[in-house]
N, C-alpha and C positions, 0 to 999 in steps of 0.2 A: 664314109659310106656307111659303115656301122652305126652311124647314130641316125641315120635316114629310116634305116631298117627299124631300129628299137621304136620309133617314131608312127611308122606303120602298122605296127601290131598294136597300139593302143586306139587304133582307129576302127579295129574290128569288135572292140568291147562294147561301144553303144550299139552296134549292131545286134550283137548277142543279146544285149540286155532287151532291146525293143521286140526281137523276134520271141523270147521266152515271155514277154508281156503280152504278146499278140495270143500265143499258145495259151498260156495261164488264162485269159479273158475268155479264149473260146472255151476252155474245159470248163470254166463256171458256167456259162451260159447252157453247153450241153447237161451238166448237171442240174441245173435249174429245170430245164424242161423235162427229164427223168422225173425228178422230183413231183413235178407239177401233176405228172400222170400218173404216179407212184404205182404200187403193184397191183394187178387187178385181181379184186376180191370179189365173187358173185355176190349178188346183193343180199338176199336171204340167209347166204351160208356164214354170214360175218355176224348176225343177229338172231334173234329170235322173230320169226315170220311175223308181220302186223297186219293190220288192216286198218285204216281210220277213214271213217264213214260218217259224215254230220256230228262232227265233232266227239266222236267218241271212237276209243282204240280198242281194236278187239285183236286178242292173242291166240295163236295156234294152240290146240290142246290135242286133239285127237283125230281119228279118221271117221268116215259116215259111209254108211251105204247108200247106193243111190236111191233107194226109195225114201229117205230121210230129206231130200232135198224139194226146196219148195218151188216158190216163182222166183226169176228172173229179178234181181233188185236194182245192179247198177253193174258198171264194169270198171277196172281199176285203168286208172290214167289223170291226167292233168286237168280235166275239164270241171267246170263249175258242179254238177250233180254228179262226178265219179268219185270212186273209193281211190286214197292214196294207199301206196303199199309197196314194201321191199319186193314184191312178185311183179312178175313179167305186164307191161301195160298191155291193156286188153283181155286180160282174164275176165269172166264171168263171175260176177258175185251173185249167190242165191240165199234166198231166206230158209230156216230150216223149219220143217215140219212141225207145230207143237210149240214153236217160240217165237215171241216177238222179234222184229230185227232190231231192237233195240238191246237184244241179250247175246243172240247167236246168227252168227252168219257162215256161210261155207263158200269157199274156192274150190271148184273141182269136187273132191270127196272129203276134203280138209276141212274140220271145223274149227272155227274162230268165237271165242267166246268174248263179251264185252270185259274190258277191265273196270273192276269198282274198287277204287281203293277203300280200306279198311280204316277208319279212324283211328287215332291212337287215342289210348285214354289220357285225359287230362290229370296233371300230378295233383290237382287241387281236388279233383273226386274222388270221394271216399264213399263205401258204402254206410247205407243209412244205419243207425245206431237204434237198437229199439226203447 
């Protein structure tokens, strides 16, 4: 009788292992879903606010007065003629009085100035000798 009891104890081991595997796989699936969603970071708080319009990048610089705003240029969205931005979709993009839209844009009362990279001097370039 005692040998039968000992054999029955070993029957529970595969069941326990199978349950642990099921729980482990479930934990991996749940952790994967959580990591895909990731923590919620509001779009422009994680980076410097920008606007991309007609292949130009504009970065936030300062605030404007409402009298500085010009005509409506576009809106922010994913359309063909819309500006792309980390700002909320549907926001209106304005021109700034006295500046071409290739250099200055505004969203609300926030000024965005076009990024113009400064070329690095060539190491071979040297000042002209007299």
